[in-house]
C-alpha positions in Angstrom: 0.0 0.0 0.0 1.3 3.5 -0.9 2.0 6.0 1.8 -0.6 8.8 2.0 1.6 11.9 2.4 4.8 13.5 1.3 8.0 12.6 3.1 6.6 9.3 4.5 8.5 6.0 4.3 7.1 3.2 2.1 5.8 0.0 3.6 9.3 -1.5 3.7 10.6 1.5 5.7 12.9 2.7 2.9 12.8 5.6 0.5 10.7 8.8 0.5 7.3 8.9 -1.1 6.3 11.8 -3.5 2.6 12.8 -3.0 0.4 15.5 -4.3 0.2 18.9 -2.5 -2.6 19.5 -0.2 -5.1 22.4 -0.1 -3.6 25.7 1.0 -0.9 26.2 -1.6 -1.2 29.0 -4.1 -3.6 28.0 -6.9 -4.0 29.3 -10.5 -6.2 32.1 -11.4 -7.3 31.3 -15.0 -7.5 34.0 -17.6 -9.8 34.1 -20.6 -7.0 32.4 -22.6 -6.1 29.7 -20.1 -9.6 28.8 -18.9 -10.0 26.0 -21.4 -6.7 24.4 -20.0 -7.9 24.6 -16.4 -11.4 23.4 -17.4 -9.7 20.4 -18.9 -7.8 19.7 -15.7 -11.1 19.8 -13.8 -12.5 17.3 -16.3 -9.5 15.0 -16.1 -8.0 16.1 -19.5 -4.6 17.5 -20.3 -5.4 20.1 -23.0 -3.0 21.9 -25.2 -3.2 24.2 -28.2 -2.4 23.1 -31.8 -1.5 25.7 -34.4 -3.3 24.9 -37.6 -1.1 27.3 -39.6 2.3 25.8 -38.7 1.6 22.5 -37.0 3.2 23.1 -33.6 1.9 22.0 -30.2 1.6 24.8 -27.7 1.5 24.0 -24.0 1.3 27.4 -22.3 -2.0 28.8 -23.4 -1.5 31.7 -25.8 -3.7 34.0 -27.9 -1.3 33.5 -30.8 1.1 30.8 -31.9 4.6 31.6 -30.5 6.2 30.1 -33.6 4.4 31.8 -36.5 2.2 34.3 -34.6 -0.9 32.8 -36.3 -4.2 33.0 -34.5 -5.4 29.6 -35.8 -5.0 27.8 -32.4 -7.4 24.9 -31.5 -7.6 23.0 -28.2 -6.8 19.3 -28.3 -6.6 16.6 -25.6 -3.3 15.0 -24.9 -2.8 11.3 -24.4 -1.2 12.3 -21.1 1.8 10.1 -21.8 5.4 11.5 -21.8 9.0 11.0 -20.6 10.8 12.9 -17.9 13.6 14.9 -19.4 14.7 16.8 -16.3 13.8 16.9 -12.6 14.9 18.0 -9.2 13.8 17.2 -5.7 12.8 20.1 -3.4 13.5 19.4 0.3 12.9 22.9 1.7 9.4 24.3 1.2 9.2 27.8 -0.3 6.1 28.4 1.8 4.8 26.6 4.9 1.8 25.3 3.0 4.0 23.1 0.7 4.7 19.5 1.7 8.2 18.3 1.0 9.8 16.6 -0.7 8.3 17.3 -4.1 9.8 16.8 -7.5 9.3 19.4 -10.2 10.0 17.9 -13.6 10.1 18.8 -17.3 8.2 16.2 -19.2 8.4 15.7 -23.0 4.8 14.8 -23.9 4.0 12.4 -26.8 2.3 15.2 -28.8 5.5 17.3 -28.9 5.2 19.9 -26.2 6.9 20.1 -22.8 5.0 20.1 -19.5 6.4 21.6 -16.3 4.7 19.7 -13.4 5.5 17.5 -10.4 6.0 13.8 -10.2 3.9 11.9 -7.6 3.1 8.3 -6.6 6.7 7.0 -6.5 9.8 7.0 -4.3 12.4 9.8 -4.7 15.0 7.3 -5.6 12.9 5.9 -8.5 13.1 9.3 -10.4 15.2 9.1 -13.6 15.6 11.0 -16.8 13.8 8.9 -19.4 11.2 7.7 -16.9 7.9 7.1 -18.8 5.0 9.0 -17.0 1.3 9.6 -17.4 -0.8 12.6 -16.4 -3.0 12.4 -13.3 -5.4 15.0 -11.9 -5.8 15.9 -8.3 -8.6 18.0 -6.9 -6.9 20.4 -4.5 -9.8 22.8 -3.8 -13.3 23.3 -5.0 -13.0 24.0 -8.8 -9.2 23.6 -8.8 -7.6 20.5 -10.2 -3.8 20.3 -10.6 -2.0 18.2 -13.2 0.8 15.9 -12.0 2.5 13.0 -13.6 3.2 9.5 -12.1 5.3 6.7 -13.4 3.6 4.8 -16.3 4.2 1.2 -15.2 2.7 -0.1 -18.4 5.4 1.6 -20.4 8.6 1.3 -18.3 11.6 1.1 -20.5 14.1 -1.8 -20.0 16.4 -1.0 -17.1 13.8 0.8 -15.0 12.9 -1.1 -11.9 9.3 -2.0 -11.4 7.6 0.5 -9.1 6.1 -0.6 -5.8 2.4 -0.1 -5.4 
């Protein structure tokens, strides 16, 4: 059984578990441009924009394509699958509301965009560049769902240890 909070030991007494943040941390204030992204998170979807003019995936919601400046952006739903390309582990909370440790990561998503998020539902020592992950959605407050990633056990590459559940 997985531990329920950040910083806890797993059932075998080793490692440090990464868990979602709890209510009380700063939360997003959606704009007119970003509201479809946050509505997607509340619905359990990782949404991104696609530029019809130049064929680029755009993660940070924009009124115009950052590549060609075109306005032909449409919202699409990601598969939620990606690979960790960089990460760090934070051991000192920036504010008292944050639970530590937590692991911010840059994830290369299957659709071609990068996602900055936190990795959860694994031990700190299981984090690796190249780790396959999948998006998960956590309701943190009423009407606020945050997007995290967790190891995608179904797609672990050779050489990655199986993750304890």
